[in-house]
C-alpha positions in Angstrom: -11.5 -36.2 15.1 -9.0 -35.2 17.7 -9.2 -31.6 19.0 -5.7 -30.8 17.9 -6.5 -31.7 14.3 -9.6 -29.5 14.4 -7.5 -26.6 15.7 -4.9 -27.1 13.0 -7.6 -27.2 10.3 -9.2 -24.0 11.7 -5.8 -22.2 11.7 -5.2 -23.3 8.1 -8.6 -22.0 7.0 -8.0 -18.6 8.7 -4.6 -18.3 7.1 -6.0 -19.0 3.6 -8.9 -16.5 4.1 -6.5 -13.8 5.3 -4.1 -14.4 2.4 -6.9 -14.2 -0.1 -8.1 -10.9 1.4 -4.6 -9.5 1.3 -4.3 -10.4 -2.4 -7.6 -8.7 -3.1 -6.5 -5.6 -1.2 -3.2 -5.4 -3.0 -4.8 -5.8 -6.4 -7.3 -3.0 -5.6 -4.5 -0.8 -4.4 -2.4 -1.4 -7.6 -5.5 -0.7 -9.8 -6.3 2.5 -7.9 -2.7 3.7 -7.9 -0.9 2.8 -11.2 2.8 3.9 -11.3 3.4 7.6 -12.1 6.6 9.4 -12.9 8.1 12.2 -10.8 6.9 14.7 -13.3 3.3 13.5 -13.0 3.6 13.5 -9.3 4.9 17.1 -9.2 2.2 18.2 -11.6 -0.4 17.4 -8.9 1.1 20.1 -6.6 0.4 23.8 -6.5 2.9 26.2 -7.9 5.5 27.2 -5.4 5.8 23.7 -3.9 9.4 22.7 -3.5 10.0 19.7 -5.9 13.0 18.5 -3.8 10.9 18.4 -0.6 7.9 16.7 -2.3 10.1 14.0 -3.9 12.0 13.5 -0.7 8.7 13.0 1.2 7.6 10.6 -1.5 10.7 8.6 -1.1 10.5 8.4 2.7 6.9 7.3 2.5 7.7 4.6 0.0 10.6 3.3 2.1 8.9 3.4 5.5 5.6 1.9 4.4 7.1 -0.6 2.0 5.2 0.7 -1.1 6.6 1.0 -4.6 7.9 4.5 -5.0 6.0 5.0 -8.3 2.7 4.2 -6.6 2.9 7.0 -4.0 0.6 9.8 -5.0 0.1 13.2 -3.5 -3.5 12.1 -2.7 -2.4 8.8 -1.1 -3.9 8.5 2.4 -1.7 6.9 5.0 -4.3 4.8 6.9 -6.9 4.1 4.2 -4.6 3.5 1.2 -1.3 2.4 2.8 -2.5 0.6 5.9 -0.3 2.7 8.2 -1.9 2.7 11.7 
């Protein structure tokens, strides 16, 4: 078997394995963080928290990290849950 063909086969295997891992990670994230409404999101905060600021931060996090808005929780961790590093 030519070395080029072996290299191509190895690259294909790596891509398939990485895609499968990404799908598993996405499924785990979606299971851990089901969509919640703004009211449910705000209910997690202490009294006195500005709802406008909390929702604006939620929107910015969702936009910048390409996460569904409804899946951003107050307890969401940037690195561990959203993969921001």
